[in-house]
DRENMAR-673857 format. One record per residue (C-alpha): x, y, z; residue in one letter; residue number from 1. Coordinates in Angstrom, 1 decimal. Example, Ala and Ser with C-alpha at 12.3 -4.5 7.8 and 13.67 -1.06 7.14 Angstrom:
+--------+--------+--------+------+-----+
!     c1 !     c2 !     c3 ! rest !  nr !
+--------+--------+--------+------+-----+
!   12.3 !   -4.5 !    7.8 !    a !   1 !
!   13.7 !   -1.1 !    7.1 !    s !   2 !
+--------+--------+--------+------+-----+
//
This chain:
+--------+--------+--------+------+-----+
!     c1 !     c2 !     c3 ! rest !  nr !
+--------+--------+--------+------+-----+
!   16.1 !    1.7 !  114.6 !    m !   1 !
!   14.1 !   -1.4 !  115.7 !    s !   2 !
!   13.5 !   -1.7 !  119.4 !    r !   3 !
!   14.3 !   -4.8 !  121.3 !    r !   4 !
!   11.5 !   -6.6 !  123.1 !    r !   5 !
!   11.5 !   -6.5 !  126.9 !    v !   6 !
!   10.2 !   -9.3 !  129.2 !    v !   7 !
!    9.8 !  -10.0 !  132.9 !    i !   8 !
!   11.8 !  -12.9 !  134.1 !    t !   9 !
!   12.1 !  -12.4 !  137.9 !    g !  10 !
!    9.9 !  -11.0 !  140.7 !    m !  11 !
!   10.3 !  -10.3 !  144.4 !    g !  12 !
!    8.2 !   -8.6 !  147.0 !    v !  13 !
!    8.1 !   -7.4 !  150.6 !    v !  14 !
!    4.5 !   -6.7 !  151.6 !    t !  15 !
!    2.1 !   -6.9 !  154.5 !    n !  16 !
!    0.5 !   -9.9 !  152.8 !    l !  17 !
!    3.6 !  -11.8 !  152.4 !    g !  18 !
!    7.4 !  -11.5 !  151.7 !    n !  19 !
!    7.3 !  -14.0 !  148.9 !    r !  20 !
!    5.5 !  -13.6 !  145.6 !    v !  21 !
!    3.5 !  -16.8 !  146.0 !    t !  22 !
!    2.4 !  -15.9 !  149.5 !    e !  23 !
!    1.2 !  -12.4 !  148.4 !    l !  24 !
!   -0.6 !  -13.9 !  145.4 !    w !  25 !
!   -2.4 !  -16.6 !  147.4 !    d !  26 !
!   -3.5 !  -14.0 !  150.0 !    n !  27 !
!   -4.8 !  -11.6 !  147.3 !    l !  28 !
!   -6.9 !  -14.3 !  145.7 !    l !  29 !
!   -8.2 !  -15.3 !  149.2 !    a !  30 !
!   -9.5 !  -11.7 !  149.6 !    g !  31 !
!   -7.3 !  -11.0 !  152.7 !    k !  32 !
!   -6.4 !   -7.6 !  154.0 !    s !  33 !
!   -2.9 !   -6.7 !  155.2 !    g !  34 !
!   -4.1 !   -3.7 !  157.1 !    i !  35 !
!   -4.1 !   -3.6 !  160.9 !    g !  36 !
!   -3.3 !   -1.6 !  164.1 !    p !  37 !
!   -0.1 !    0.4 !  164.2 !    w !  38 !
!    2.8 !   -1.3 !  166.0 !    t !  39 !
!    6.0 !    0.4 !  164.7 !    l !  40 !
!    5.6 !    3.1 !  167.4 !    f !  41 !
!    2.9 !    4.2 !  169.8 !    d !  42 !
!    0.3 !    5.9 !  167.7 !    a !  43 !
!   -2.3 !    6.3 !  170.5 !    s !  44 !
!   -2.1 !   10.1 !  170.2 !    a !  45 !
!   -2.6 !   10.1 !  166.5 !    y !  46 !
!   -5.9 !   10.5 !  164.6 !    k !  47 !
!   -5.0 !    7.5 !  162.5 !    v !  48 !
!   -3.8 !    4.4 !  164.4 !    r !  49 !
!   -3.5 !    1.7 !  161.7 !    f !  50 !
!   -1.7 !    1.0 !  158.4 !    g !  51 !
!   -0.1 !   -1.6 !  156.2 !    g !  52 !
!    3.0 !   -2.6 !  158.2 !    e !  53 !
!    5.4 !   -5.3 !  157.1 !    v !  54 !
!    5.4 !   -7.4 !  160.3 !    r !  55 !
!    7.4 !  -10.5 !  159.5 !    k !  56 !
!   10.6 !   -9.1 !  158.1 !    l !  57 !
!   13.4 !  -11.7 !  158.1 !    e !  58 !
!   16.8 !  -10.3 !  157.1 !    l !  59 !
!   18.8 !  -13.5 !  157.6 !    a !  60 !
!   20.4 !  -15.3 !  155.9 !    p !  61 !
!   20.8 !  -12.7 !  153.1 !    h !  62 !
!   21.4 !   -9.6 !  155.1 !    i !  63 !
!   23.8 !  -10.0 !  158.1 !    d !  64 !
!   23.8 !   -7.7 !  161.1 !    v !  65 !
!   26.7 !   -5.6 !  159.8 !    r !  66 !
!   25.0 !   -4.8 !  156.5 !    l !  67 !
!   21.6 !   -4.3 !  158.1 !    a !  68 !
!   23.0 !   -1.5 !  160.3 !    r !  69 !
!   24.0 !    0.4 !  157.1 !    r !  70 !
!   20.6 !    0.2 !  155.5 !    l !  71 !
!   17.4 !    2.2 !  156.2 !    d !  72 !
!   14.3 !    0.1 !  156.3 !    r !  73 !
!   13.3 !    1.0 !  152.7 !    f !  74 !
!   16.7 !   -0.2 !  151.4 !    a !  75 !
!   16.3 !   -3.4 !  153.4 !    q !  76 !
!   13.0 !   -4.0 !  151.6 !    f !  77 !
!   14.5 !   -3.2 !  148.2 !    a !  78 !
!   17.5 !   -5.5 !  148.7 !    l !  79 !
!   15.4 !   -8.4 !  150.0 !    l !  80 !
!   12.9 !   -8.2 !  147.2 !    a !  81 !
!   15.8 !   -7.7 !  144.7 !    g !  82 !
!   17.5 !  -10.9 !  146.0 !    i !  83 !
!   14.3 !  -12.8 !  145.6 !    e !  84 !
!   13.7 !  -11.4 !  142.1 !    a !  85 !
!   17.2 !  -12.2 !  140.9 !    i !  86 !
!   17.0 !  -15.7 !  142.3 !    k !  87 !
!   13.6 !  -16.1 !  140.6 !    d !  88 !
!   15.0 !  -15.0 !  137.3 !    s !  89 !
!   17.6 !  -17.8 !  137.2 !    g !  90 !
!   20.4 !  -15.4 !  136.5 !    l !  91 !
!   23.6 !  -17.2 !  137.2 !    e !  92 !
!   25.8 !  -15.7 !  140.0 !    l !  93 !
!   29.1 !  -16.7 !  141.5 !    i !  94 !
!   29.5 !  -16.4 !  145.3 !    k !  95 !
!   32.4 !  -14.1 !  146.4 !    i !  96 !
!   34.4 !  -15.5 !  149.3 !    e !  97 !
!   36.6 !  -12.5 !  149.9 !    d !  98 !
!   35.2 !  -10.9 !  153.2 !    d !  99 !
!   37.0 !   -7.7 !  152.5 !    s ! 100 !
!   34.7 !   -6.9 !  149.6 !    l ! 101 !
!   31.1 !   -5.7 !  149.9 !    e ! 102 !
!   30.1 !   -7.7 !  146.9 !    n ! 103 !
!   28.4 !  -11.0 !  147.9 !    v ! 104 !
!   28.0 !  -12.2 !  144.3 !    y ! 105 !
!   29.1 !  -11.4 !  140.7 !    q ! 106 !
!   27.4 !  -12.4 !  137.4 !    p ! 107 !
!   28.6 !  -15.8 !  136.1 !    a ! 108 !
!   27.8 !  -15.4 !  132.4 !    k ! 109 !
!   26.1 !  -12.0 !  131.7 !    t ! 110 !
!   28.5 !   -9.1 !  131.3 !    d ! 111 !
!   28.1 !   -7.1 !  134.6 !    p ! 112 !
!   28.5 !   -3.8 !  132.6 !    w ! 113 !
!   25.2 !   -4.8 !  130.8 !    r ! 114 !
!   23.2 !   -5.3 !  134.0 !    i ! 115 !
!   21.6 !   -2.2 !  135.5 !    a ! 116 !
!   19.6 !   -1.2 !  138.6 !    c ! 117 !
!   16.8 !    1.4 !  138.3 !    v ! 118 !
!   14.7 !    1.6 !  141.5 !    i ! 119 !
!   12.0 !    4.1 !  142.5 !    g ! 120 !
!   11.2 !    5.6 !  145.9 !    s ! 121 !
!    9.1 !    8.6 !  146.6 !    g ! 122 !
!   10.6 !    9.5 !  150.0 !    i ! 123 !
!   13.7 !    7.3 !  150.7 !    g ! 124 !
!   15.2 !    6.9 !  154.1 !    g ! 125 !
!   12.7 !    8.8 !  156.3 !    l ! 126 !
!   13.3 !    6.4 !  159.2 !    n ! 127 !
!   17.0 !    7.2 !  159.3 !    e ! 128 !
!   16.4 !   11.0 !  158.9 !    f ! 129 !
!   14.0 !   11.0 !  161.9 !    e ! 130 !
!   16.2 !    8.9 !  164.2 !    e ! 131 !
!   19.4 !   10.9 !  163.5 !    q ! 132 !
!   17.6 !   14.3 !  163.8 !    h ! 133 !
!   16.4 !   13.2 !  167.2 !    l ! 134 !
!   19.9 !   12.4 !  168.2 !    k ! 135 !
!   21.1 !   15.8 !  166.9 !    l ! 136 !
!   18.5 !   17.7 !  168.9 !    v ! 137 !
!   19.0 !   15.6 !  172.1 !    k ! 138 !
!   22.7 !   15.0 !  172.1 !    s ! 139 !
!   24.4 !   17.3 !  169.7 !    g ! 140 !
!   26.2 !   16.8 !  166.3 !    p ! 141 !
!   28.8 !   14.4 !  167.5 !    t ! 142 !
!   26.2 !   11.8 !  168.2 !    r ! 143 !
!   24.9 !   11.7 !  164.6 !    v ! 144 !
!   25.7 !    8.5 !  162.7 !    s ! 145 !
!   28.4 !    8.6 !  160.0 !    p ! 146 !
!   26.0 !    6.4 !  158.0 !    f ! 147 !
!   23.1 !    8.9 !  158.0 !    v ! 148 !
!   23.7 !   10.2 !  154.4 !    i ! 149 !
!   24.2 !    6.9 !  152.7 !    p ! 150 !
!   21.2 !    5.5 !  154.6 !    k ! 151 !
!   18.7 !    8.2 !  153.9 !    l ! 152 !
!   19.5 !    8.9 !  150.2 !    m ! 153 !
!   17.0 !    7.5 !  147.8 !    s ! 154 !
!   19.6 !    6.0 !  145.6 !    n ! 155 !
!   20.7 !    3.7 !  148.4 !    a ! 156 !
!   18.2 !    1.1 !  147.1 !    a ! 157 !
!   19.6 !    0.6 !  143.6 !    p ! 158 !
!   23.2 !    1.1 !  144.9 !    a ! 159 !
!   22.9 !   -1.7 !  147.5 !    q ! 160 !
!   21.4 !   -4.1 !  145.0 !    i ! 161 !
!   24.2 !   -3.3 !  142.6 !    s ! 162 !
!   26.9 !   -3.7 !  145.2 !    i ! 163 !
!   25.5 !   -6.9 !  146.6 !    y ! 164 !
!   25.4 !   -8.6 !  143.2 !    h ! 165 !
!   28.3 !   -7.0 !  141.4 !    g ! 166 !
!   26.1 !   -5.3 !  138.7 !    f ! 167 !
!   28.1 !   -2.5 !  137.0 !    r ! 168 !
!   25.7 !   -1.1 !  134.5 !    g ! 169 !
!   23.7 !    2.2 !  134.9 !    p ! 170 !
!   22.6 !    2.6 !  138.5 !    n ! 171 !
!   19.7 !    5.1 !  138.9 !    l ! 172 !
!   17.1 !    6.2 !  141.4 !    a ! 173 !
!   13.7 !    7.6 !  140.3 !    v ! 174 !
!   11.6 !    9.8 !  142.6 !    s ! 175 !
!    8.2 !   10.8 !  141.3 !    t ! 176 !
!    6.1 !   10.3 !  144.5 !    a ! 177 !
!    3.6 !    7.4 !  144.1 !    c ! 178 !
!    4.5 !    7.0 !  140.4 !    a ! 179 !
!    8.2 !    6.3 !  141.2 !    s ! 180 !
!    8.2 !    2.5 !  140.6 !    a ! 181 !
!    6.2 !    2.7 !  137.4 !    a ! 182 !
!    8.4 !    5.4 !  136.1 !    n ! 183 !
!   11.5 !    3.4 !  137.0 !    a ! 184 !
!   10.1 !    0.3 !  135.2 !    i ! 185 !
!    9.2 !    2.4 !  132.1 !    g ! 186 !
!   12.6 !    4.1 !  132.0 !    d ! 187 !
!   14.4 !    0.7 !  132.5 !    a ! 188 !
!   12.3 !   -0.8 !  129.7 !    m ! 189 !
!   13.5 !    1.9 !  127.3 !    r ! 190 !
!   17.1 !    1.4 !  128.3 !    m ! 191 !
!   16.8 !   -2.2 !  127.2 !    i ! 192 !
!   14.8 !   -1.4 !  124.1 !    q ! 193 !
!   17.5 !    0.9 !  122.8 !    y ! 194 !
!   20.4 !   -1.4 !  123.6 !    g ! 195 !
!   22.0 !    0.2 !  126.6 !    e ! 196 !
!   21.6 !   -2.9 !  128.8 !    c ! 197 !
!   20.5 !   -6.5 !  128.5 !    d ! 198 !
!   19.2 !   -7.0 !  132.1 !    v ! 199 !
!   17.8 !   -4.5 !  134.6 !    i ! 200 !
!   16.6 !   -4.9 !  138.2 !    v ! 201 !
!   13.8 !   -2.4 !  138.6 !    t ! 202 !
!   10.7 !   -1.5 !  140.6 !    g ! 203 !
!   10.3 !    0.4 !  143.8 !    g ! 204 !
!   10.6 !    0.4 !  147.6 !    s ! 205 !
!    9.1 !    2.6 !  150.4 !    e ! 206 !
!    9.1 !    2.7 !  154.2 !    a ! 207 !
!    7.5 !    5.9 !  155.2 !    a ! 208 !
!    5.4 !    4.6 !  158.2 !    m ! 209 !
!    7.2 !    6.9 !  160.6 !    t ! 210 !
!    6.1 !    9.6 !  163.1 !    t ! 211 !
!    6.7 !   12.3 !  160.5 !    m ! 212 !
!    5.2 !   10.3 !  157.6 !    g ! 213 !
!    2.0 !    9.5 !  159.5 !    l ! 214 !
!    1.7 !   13.1 !  160.9 !    s ! 215 !
!    2.2 !   14.6 !  157.4 !    g ! 216 !
!   -0.4 !   12.5 !  155.7 !    f ! 217 !
!   -2.9 !   13.1 !  158.6 !    i ! 218 !
!   -2.4 !   16.8 !  158.4 !    q ! 219 !
!   -2.9 !   16.7 !  154.6 !    a ! 220 !
!   -6.2 !   14.9 !  155.3 !    r ! 221 !
!   -5.2 !   12.2 !  152.9 !    a ! 222 !
!   -5.7 !    9.1 !  155.1 !    l ! 223 !
!   -8.7 !    7.0 !  156.1 !    s ! 224 !
!   -9.7 !    7.4 !  159.8 !    e ! 225 !
!  -11.5 !    4.1 !  160.1 !    r ! 226 !
!   -9.7 !    3.1 !  163.3 !    n ! 227 !
!  -12.6 !    0.8 !  164.4 !    d ! 228 !
!  -12.2 !   -1.5 !  161.3 !    a ! 229 !
!   -8.7 !   -1.1 !  159.7 !    p ! 230 !
!   -9.2 !   -4.0 !  157.3 !    e ! 231 !
!  -12.2 !   -2.2 !  155.9 !    k ! 232 !
!  -10.5 !    1.2 !  155.5 !    a ! 233 !
!   -9.1 !    0.8 !  152.0 !    s ! 234 !
!  -12.2 !    0.7 !  149.8 !    r ! 235 !
!  -11.5 !    2.1 !  146.3 !    p ! 236 !
!  -14.5 !    3.4 !  144.4 !    w ! 237 !
!  -16.8 !    2.7 !  147.3 !    d ! 238 !
!  -19.2 !    5.5 !  148.3 !    k ! 239 !
!  -18.0 !    5.4 !  151.9 !    d ! 240 !
!  -14.3 !    5.7 !  151.2 !    r ! 241 !
!  -12.6 !    8.4 !  153.3 !    d ! 242 !
!   -8.9 !    8.3 !  152.2 !    g ! 243 !
!   -6.0 !    6.0 !  151.6 !    f ! 244 !
!   -4.2 !    3.6 !  154.0 !    v ! 245 !
!   -0.5 !    4.3 !  154.5 !    l ! 246 !
!    1.6 !    1.2 !  153.9 !    s ! 247 !
!    5.1 !    0.1 !  153.2 !    e ! 248 !
!    6.9 !   -2.5 !  151.1 !    g ! 249 !
!    8.8 !   -3.3 !  147.9 !    a ! 250 !
!    8.1 !   -4.8 !  144.5 !    g ! 251 !
!   11.2 !   -5.6 !  142.4 !    i ! 252 !
!   11.4 !   -7.1 !  139.0 !    l ! 253 !
!   14.1 !   -8.5 !  136.7 !    v ! 254 !
!   13.4 !   -7.4 !  133.1 !    i ! 255 !
!   15.5 !   -8.2 !  130.1 !    e ! 256 !
!   15.9 !   -8.4 !  126.4 !    d ! 257 !
!   13.7 !  -11.2 !  125.0 !    l ! 258 !
!   16.5 !  -12.8 !  123.0 !    e ! 259 !
!   18.8 !  -12.6 !  125.9 !    h ! 260 !
!   16.2 !  -14.4 !  128.1 !    a ! 261 !
!   15.6 !  -17.0 !  125.5 !    r ! 262 !
!   19.3 !  -17.7 !  125.0 !    r ! 263 !
!   19.8 !  -18.5 !  128.7 !    r ! 264 !
!   16.5 !  -20.5 !  128.9 !    g ! 265 !
!   14.8 !  -18.1 !  131.4 !    a ! 266 !
!   11.2 !  -18.5 !  132.4 !    r ! 267 !
!    9.2 !  -15.5 !  131.1 !    i ! 268 !
!    6.2 !  -14.2 !  132.9 !    y ! 269 !
!    5.0 !  -11.5 !  130.6 !    a ! 270 !
!    6.2 !   -8.8 !  128.1 !    e ! 271 !
!    6.4 !   -5.1 !  128.8 !    l ! 272 !
!    4.7 !   -3.6 !  125.8 !    l ! 273 !
!    4.5 !    0.2 !  126.3 !    g ! 274 !
!    5.0 !    3.2 !  128.6 !    y ! 275 !
!    3.7 !    6.7 !  128.9 !    g ! 276 !
!    4.2 !    9.4 !  131.4 !    t ! 277 !
!    2.8 !   13.0 !  131.8 !    t ! 278 !
!    2.2 !   15.8 !  134.2 !    a ! 279 !
!   -1.1 !   17.2 !  135.4 !    d ! 280 !
!    0.3 !   20.7 !  135.9 !    s ! 281 !
!   -2.6 !   21.3 !  138.2 !    f ! 282 !
!   -1.9 !   21.0 !  141.9 !    n ! 283 !
!    0.9 !   19.6 !  144.1 !    i ! 284 !
!   -1.4 !   17.0 !  145.8 !    t ! 285 !
!   -4.8 !   16.9 !  144.1 !    a ! 286 !
!   -5.4 !   15.1 !  140.8 !    p ! 287 !
!   -6.7 !   17.1 !  137.8 !    c ! 288 !
!  -10.5 !   16.5 !  138.1 !    p ! 289 !
!  -11.0 !   16.1 !  134.3 !    d ! 290 !
!   -8.5 !   13.2 !  134.3 !    g ! 291 !
!   -6.6 !   14.7 !  131.3 !    s ! 292 !
!   -3.1 !   14.0 !  132.5 !    g ! 293 !
!   -3.8 !   10.4 !  133.5 !    a ! 294 !
!   -5.8 !    9.9 !  130.2 !    a ! 295 !
!   -2.9 !   11.2 !  128.1 !    k ! 296 !
!   -0.4 !    8.9 !  129.9 !    a ! 297 !
!   -2.7 !    5.9 !  129.0 !    m ! 298 !
!   -3.0 !    7.2 !  125.4 !    e ! 299 !
!    0.7 !    7.5 !  125.1 !    l ! 300 !
!    1.2 !    4.0 !  126.5 !    t ! 301 !
!   -1.3 !    2.5 !  124.0 !    l ! 302 !
!    0.5 !    4.3 !  121.2 !    r ! 303 !
!    3.9 !    3.1 !  122.4 !    d ! 304 !
!    2.7 !   -0.5 !  122.7 !    a ! 305 !
!    0.9 !   -0.2 !  119.3 !    q ! 306 !
!   -2.3 !   -1.4 !  120.9 !    l ! 307 !
!   -5.9 !   -0.3 !  120.1 !    q ! 308 !
!   -8.1 !    0.6 !  123.2 !    p ! 309 !
!  -10.3 !   -2.4 !  122.5 !    e ! 310 !
!   -7.3 !   -4.8 !  123.0 !    q ! 311 !
!   -7.1 !   -3.9 !  126.7 !    i ! 312 !
!   -9.2 !   -6.1 !  128.9 !    n ! 313 !
!   -7.7 !   -5.4 !  132.3 !    h ! 314 !
!   -6.4 !   -2.4 !  134.3 !    i ! 315 !
!   -4.6 !   -2.6 !  137.6 !    n ! 316 !
!   -5.6 !    0.9 !  138.6 !    a ! 317 !
!   -4.0 !    3.4 !  140.9 !    h ! 318 !
!   -7.2 !    3.1 !  142.9 !    g ! 319 !
!   -6.1 !    4.6 !  146.2 !    t ! 320 !
!   -9.5 !    5.0 !  147.9 !    s ! 321 !
!   -9.4 !    8.8 !  148.0 !    t ! 322 !
!  -12.6 !   10.7 !  147.2 !    p ! 323 !
!  -11.0 !   12.8 !  144.5 !    l ! 324 !
!   -8.5 !   10.3 !  143.1 !    g ! 325 !
!  -10.9 !    7.5 !  142.4 !    d ! 326 !
!  -13.3 !    9.7 !  140.5 !    v ! 327 !
!  -10.5 !   11.3 !  138.5 !    a ! 328 !
!   -9.1 !    7.9 !  137.4 !    e ! 329 !
!  -12.6 !    6.7 !  136.4 !    t ! 330 !
!  -13.1 !    9.9 !  134.3 !    v ! 331 !
!   -9.7 !    9.3 !  132.7 !    a ! 332 !
!  -10.4 !    5.7 !  131.8 !    i ! 333 !
!  -13.7 !    6.8 !  130.2 !    k ! 334 !
!  -11.9 !    9.5 !  128.2 !    r ! 335 !
!   -9.5 !    7.0 !  126.8 !    v ! 336 !
!  -11.7 !    3.9 !  126.2 !    f ! 337 !
!  -15.1 !    5.4 !  125.6 !    g ! 338 !
!  -17.8 !    2.7 !  125.0 !    a ! 339 !
!  -15.2 !    0.0 !  125.7 !    h ! 340 !
!  -14.5 !    1.2 !  129.3 !    a ! 341 !
!  -17.3 !   -0.8 !  131.0 !    p ! 342 !
!  -15.9 !   -4.0 !  129.4 !    k ! 343 !
!  -12.5 !   -3.7 !  131.1 !    i ! 344 !
!  -11.9 !   -5.6 !  134.4 !    a ! 345 !
!  -10.4 !   -3.0 !  136.7 !    i ! 346 !
!   -9.0 !   -3.8 !  140.1 !    n ! 347 !
!   -7.0 !   -2.1 !  142.9 !    s ! 348 !
!   -4.3 !   -4.1 !  144.7 !    t ! 349 !
!   -4.3 !   -1.2 !  147.3 !    k ! 350 !
!   -7.7 !   -2.4 !  148.5 !    s ! 351 !
!   -5.9 !   -5.3 !  150.2 !    q ! 352 !
!   -2.4 !   -4.0 !  151.0 !    i ! 353 !
!   -3.0 !   -0.2 !  151.2 !    g ! 354 !
!   -0.9 !    2.4 !  149.5 !    h ! 355 !
!    2.8 !    1.7 !  149.4 !    t ! 356 !
!    3.6 !    5.0 !  147.8 !    l ! 357 !
!    6.7 !    4.8 !  145.6 !    g ! 358 !
!    6.7 !    1.0 !  145.7 !    a ! 359 !
!    3.1 !    0.6 !  144.5 !    s ! 360 !
!    3.8 !    0.5 !  140.8 !    g ! 361 !
!    6.3 !   -2.3 !  141.2 !    g ! 362 !
!    3.9 !   -4.4 !  143.3 !    i ! 363 !
!    1.1 !   -3.8 !  140.8 !    a ! 364 !
!    3.4 !   -4.8 !  137.9 !    a ! 365 !
!    4.1 !   -8.1 !  139.6 !    i ! 366 !
!    0.5 !   -8.8 !  140.4 !    v ! 367 !
!   -0.5 !   -8.0 !  136.8 !    t ! 368 !
!    2.1 !  -10.3 !  135.4 !    a ! 369 !
!    0.7 !  -13.1 !  137.6 !    l ! 370 !
!   -2.8 !  -12.3 !  136.4 !    a ! 371 !
!   -1.6 !  -12.8 !  132.9 !    i ! 372 !
!    0.3 !  -16.0 !  133.8 !    t ! 373 !
!   -2.5 !  -17.5 !  136.0 !    r ! 374 !
!   -5.5 !  -16.3 !  134.0 !    n ! 375 !
!   -7.2 !  -14.8 !  137.0 !    i ! 376 !
!   -7.7 !  -11.3 !  138.3 !    v ! 377 !
!   -7.8 !  -10.6 !  142.0 !    h ! 378 !
!  -10.8 !   -8.7 !  143.5 !    a ! 379 !
!  -11.1 !   -5.2 !  144.7 !    t ! 380 !
!  -12.3 !   -5.8 !  148.3 !    i ! 381 !
!  -14.5 !   -3.6 !  150.5 !    n ! 382 !
!  -16.4 !   -2.4 !  147.4 !    l ! 383 !
!  -19.8 !   -2.7 !  149.1 !    d ! 384 !
!  -21.7 !    0.4 !  148.0 !    t ! 385 !
!  -20.4 !    1.6 !  144.6 !    p ! 386 !
!  -20.0 !    5.4 !  144.2 !    d ! 387 !
!  -22.4 !    6.5 !  141.5 !    p ! 388 !
!  -19.6 !    8.5 !  139.9 !    e ! 389 !
!  -17.5 !    5.4 !  139.8 !    c ! 390 !
!  -19.5 !    3.1 !  137.6 !    d ! 391 !
!  -17.1 !    0.8 !  135.8 !    l ! 392 !
!  -16.3 !   -2.9 !  136.4 !    d ! 393 !
!  -14.0 !   -2.9 !  139.4 !    y ! 394 !
!  -14.1 !   -6.7 !  140.0 !    v ! 395 !
!  -15.9 !   -6.3 !  143.3 !    p ! 396 !
!  -15.1 !   -8.7 !  146.2 !    n ! 397 !
!  -14.5 !  -11.9 !  144.2 !    q ! 398 !
!  -11.6 !  -12.8 !  142.0 !    p ! 399 !
!  -12.4 !  -13.4 !  138.3 !    r ! 400 !
!  -11.1 !  -16.1 !  136.1 !    e ! 401 !
!  -10.3 !  -14.6 !  132.7 !    m ! 402 !
!   -7.6 !  -14.6 !  130.0 !    k ! 403 !
!   -5.8 !  -11.3 !  130.2 !    v ! 404 !
!   -4.9 !  -10.4 !  126.6 !    s ! 405 !
!   -3.3 !   -7.0 !  127.4 !    a ! 406 !
!   -3.3 !   -4.9 !  130.5 !    a ! 407 !
!   -2.5 !   -1.4 !  131.8 !    l ! 408 !
!   -0.9 !   -0.5 !  135.1 !    i ! 409 !
!   -1.7 !    3.1 !  136.4 !    n ! 410 !
!    0.4 !    5.0 !  138.9 !    s ! 411 !
!   -0.2 !    8.6 !  139.8 !    f ! 412 !
!    1.7 !   10.7 !  142.3 !    g ! 413 !
!    1.8 !   14.0 !  144.3 !    f ! 414 !
!    3.2 !   16.7 !  142.0 !    g ! 415 !
!    0.9 !   15.6 !  139.2 !    g ! 416 !
!    3.1 !   12.7 !  138.0 !    h ! 417 !
!    1.3 !   10.2 !  135.8 !    n ! 418 !
!    2.8 !    6.9 !  134.7 !    a ! 419 !
!    1.3 !    4.0 !  132.8 !    c ! 420 !
!    2.7 !    0.7 !  131.7 !    l ! 421 !
!    1.2 !   -1.8 !  129.2 !    a ! 422 !
!    1.9 !   -5.5 !  129.7 !    i ! 423 !
!    0.8 !   -8.7 !  128.0 !    g ! 424 !
!    1.7 !  -12.3 !  127.3 !    p ! 425 !
!    4.6 !  -13.0 !  125.1 !    v ! 426 !
!    3.4 !  -13.8 !  121.6 !    r ! 427 !
+--------+--------+--------+------+-----+
//
């Protein structure tokens, strides 16, 4: 059975460097950091007092007050980014005028049963869980909101995108920690390849910058403690890195069958070429030091994409800025690419926006598609003193004009989850 080709036709983001794709891209190329002091709650008593907050979230006109009250922050992110991605894709929709329905739109030409939603989130509605648990403890069970379950559940993100747009195909949530969005995109790609759907809204969303989220990562000793210079805290592959920066956001894509996209005259950003996923089977939080799990995911992706290692000239790396993770990923890349590894332009979007956990693979996929379209790769900022154990080309501190012939996107998560995507221009 021949596989259908899958392309990216729409993209939407919510990030600390912009809530529009063009704004995010411009700020990345300008070398800006979206990391700053914590404002979501008083963090003065915490060892870490900064992060990558989304500070300019505008729900109107797309999400009214009534709907907003039924959505946790992570689902708000997903829906806003999804609306942007669907609009960007040019998929034709009909406005629903019946106020008794929760649908705002329905597809105009594409069969709604052939449009799916597959969205990843590592944690889901942590904000809602904390707020309602506090009410339970302080005021008793009768004060808990009736919306608590539909707000905190991880599948609220794809469900709300589906309901809002009238999409009736498969509706799935993926939760593999920080690999969630990449796994969601890869799973969605395969659904199109094998004919289950024609169009899928996919990617990831996360909003875990809460009292519990911050406390948990601090206690796990995973975060940078560079409170005196937050914008310098995320520094992948730098010798002075001391942990990742907790951030929030969403990256949502519209992917579809190539022939379907061509028939409707859609703009095509890039083609999804391959996907591989593995488990480290090593430790619940630490990566396998020999990089074997990550390396195998990359190898499977190259095989799936029918690419030779020498054809890859760019990697948007996981690159979280943790002492163990950056070395393990470097080791993994060397295992896969051998003598070709130093010739690959590798960058980390997390150096500028921090680590958005389950959303990171979606944002990375969008940024990589733009690198392919615009022929330029953004820099890894704050890479001032390279770690001797991390000796590859990480595009330090200045963007690089280059033609991206084929790229990989790496996403690794707690639990030993490894996901990799291959992406390139349509040929």
